[in-house]
N, C-alpha and C positions, 0 to 999 in steps of 0.2 A: 810702583807696583800696580798692575791693573786691578780693577774690581773683579770679584768672583762672578763667573757666569751665573745668570739667574738660575739655571737648572742645578747648579751645584751649591746653592745657598742652603742654609739650614732649613730642613723641612721633614715631613713624614711622607713616605711613599707607601701607598696601599697597593699591593700587587699579589696575585695568586702565585706567580712564578718568581721567587726571590732571586734565583740565579740570573734570570733574564733581566730583571730590574737592575741588579747590580752591574751586570755587563753593559747595560745601556748607560748607566751613570759613568762608568769608566770610559765609555766611548766619547763622552762629552769633555773629558779631561783635556786641558791645554797645558798650562805650566803648574797646575796644582800638584801637591803631593797627596796621594790617596792612601789612607790607612783603613783596613777592613777588620772588623771583629764580627764574625758571622757564625751563627749556630743554625744550620739548616734544618736539623731534625729535632731540636729541643729548645727549651726556654733559655732566654738570655739570663745568665747567672749574676749573682752579686760580684763574683770574681771578675767576670767579663766587664761589669760596670766599673769596677775599680781600675781595671786595665785601661779602659777608655778614658777615664778621668786622668790617669797618669800620663797617657799619651797627649792629652789635651794641654797639659801644663809643661810639656817639653818645649823649650824655647826654639823658635824657628822663624826665620825671616820670610820664608815662602808660605803661601796659603796652604793649609793642611785641611783636607776634607776627611772627616772621620765617619765612615759608613758603618752603622750598627744594624745587623740583620738577625732576625729570629722569628719563629712562629709566634712566640709569646714574650711579651715584656711584662713581668709581674709588677704590681703596684710598688713593691719594695724596691725593685730595680729602678723603676721610673722615678721614684722619689729620690733615689740616690743620684740619679743623673740630672735631676731638675736644676740644681744650682749652676752646674757647668753649662747646661743648655741655655739657661736664662741669662747668664753673664759669662759667655765663652771668653777664654783668653784671646789675645790679639792673633789675628790671622787663622782662627780656627772656625770651622763650620761642621755642624753635626747633621747627618742625614740618617733617619731611622727608617728601615725597610721592614714591613710586616704584612701579614695577610689580611688583617681585619682592623678597621678603625675602632671597633668596639673594645679592643684590648688596650687602647691608649687612654690614659687618664685625662680628665678635663684640664688639669693644670698644664699638661704638655700641649694639648690641642690649642689652648689659648695663646701659646707662645710660638707655635710652629704652624705654617700653612700645611694643609693636607692636599696631597697630589694623587689623583687616581690614574692607574694604568690599565684597569680592566673595565670595559664597558658594562659587562654583566654584573659587576660589583658596584656600579655607580650609585644605585639607590641607597645601599647600605652606607657607603662612604659619604654620600652627599648629605644625608642626615636631616632633610627637611621634607615633611609631608605637606605638600601645598593644599591638599584637601582638608587638612585639619589645622590650617594656619590660624594662629591666635597671637595675642600680644605676648604671651609667655614664650611661645615657640620662636617668635621674631626676636625677642630679647636674647634667648639662649643661642640661637643660630648666629646672630651678629657678634655676640661675645666670643663664640668659638672661632670666629674669623677676624679677630681683632688685629692680627698681624699679617693678614693676607695682602699681598702687593697688588698693584693695579692690573697687571697682566693675568694673574691667577683669578682675580675677582671677575674679570671678563668671562672666564670659564664658568664660574659660579653663576653669573647672570644668564649665560646660555642654558645651563641646566634648569634654572628657574623658569625661563621662557618656555622651554620644551615641556616641562611638567605642568605649568599653568595652562597652556593650550590643550594638552592632552587630558587634563582633569575635567574640563567642562564645568568647573565650579566657579567661574568668574565671568562677569559681564565685560567682555573684551570688545570695546568699541575702538575707533581710531585713536581717540585721546588716550585710552589706556595703553594701547600698543606703543604709542609714542613715548611712554615712560621708559621703555627699554632703550630706545634710541638716545633719549636724553641722558640716561645713566651711562651709556657707553661714551658719549661726548664728554660728560663731566669727568670720567676717569682719564680720558685723553688729555684733559685740560689741567689735571693734577689735583682734583678734588680728593679728599680722604676716602679710600675704598670702603671703610666700615660705615662712614656716614652715608655714602651713596647706597650701600646695601640696605641699611636701616630705613632710609627714606623710601626706597623702592618697595620694600616689603610692607611698610605701613600704608602706602598708597594702594597697593594690591589688596590689602586686608579690607580697605574701605570698598573695594569693588567685588568682594566675595559675595556670592549668592547666599541668601539667607534661607 
């Protein structure tokens, strides 16, 4: 059995257009089985969550990608889904599609990478204010991305570079800019993504203008 395509691994998709996001995910399908439970105009219900859990535990030799979509996932619903997301049955992947990162609980964020589909929603979903960078925000941000893979972490680094340069809040000499190049190389060589992110942010914090 081949490995799941990276785009169809368990994750949270933040998108203003839910239909478009789900259609995009379906277009990436190869031999996976896709199951959708989508509430386009209302909140994801406890019954929907129970249905999703039931489908997750149905025995299947093929990879099954369970797409859950809704404008709102309440804390009760997310807590109900937490166990099956944290320890999914064999050959099961969960993709949550929603319109705002702010509706997703920290416990879910810490277990699933966050993928952005809308440029204009990037700052909200990115979740790091480089102008207010502190030890606490570095710790929180790195913990939120504890399960981010190397490829997704490169996108995170790109956002950080863009925001740091635009902010004017850092002493950016050649040595500082080389930090980003070194971080990319380290990811390519297999270094743990969370470690690279934490090291980069701490070094940037030391270069922040006082």
